[in-house]
C-alpha positions, -999 to +999 in steps of 0.1 A: +001+002-002+026+019+003+035+022-032-001+038-043-002+070-052-045+088-045-040+123-073-073+143-066-084+157-099-101+160-134-075+139-156-065+170-183-050+188-150-035+162-130-024+134-151+006+155-160+045+146-168+056+165-135+031+138-116+053+114-126+076+127-122+072+139-084+063+102-081+092+094-099+072+069-122+087+057-153+062+022-161+036+006-151+029-029-147-009-027-143-035+001-155-068+002-143-084+029-165-122+026-149-135+061-177-171+056-186-169+085-215-146+081-243-129+117-238-113+108-205-105+072-212-083+084-240-072+112-216-058+084-195-049+066-226-025+091-240-008+096-200+002+059-195+021+058-234+052+065-223+043+041-187+033+007-206+055-025-216+057-058-229+038-074-206+020-043-183-018-051-179-044-031-193-081-028-167-113-016-188-135-014-162-161-004-186-153-016-213-188-033-224-209+001-212-230+019-242-243-018-246-211-033-259-206-009-287-171-004-308-181+034-319-192+043-278-164+045-241-136+028-238-137+008-263-139+037-289-107+054-268-085+021-276-095+020-309-077+051-312-047+050-288-038+021-305-042+042-344-025+067-328+005+041-313+011+012-340+036-005-319+012-011-290-012-047-294-034-058-266-041-093-263-076-098-249-067-118-212-098-118-188-134-101-186-147-088-151-170-080-132-201-070-150-185-044-182-146-053-176-119-066-201-085-065-193-056-067-217-017-077-221+003-051-238+027-060-257+052-032-274+066-044-314+084-031-339+084-023-374+083-056-386+057-063-356+087-088-339+085-085-301+112-047-297+142-065-268+144-033-245+151-027-214+115-001-208 
């Protein structure tokens, strides 16, 4: 529990590089995105882009909200985020609760081979 940091505020105002620097956060092993709305989910994903690595688990609490429509909410945010970050690939992992879905991250090179990095 001593490694958990809570930050109050709106996503756009708190998800800044100074937060990462102040808390010495360099990478994420698990990221839980609990955003009902597209914009907040997209903002959250942009914030963690530099933190995800091979094996990072991304959890989306509201994946199947909006009756599972892929053009809404978290699913739309993920689709657009992946389009902007072609090196990031997601493998579906486990569903959870009523609407949640988890994924495992792979960071790939242009040839779609895993990048050998020390991230």
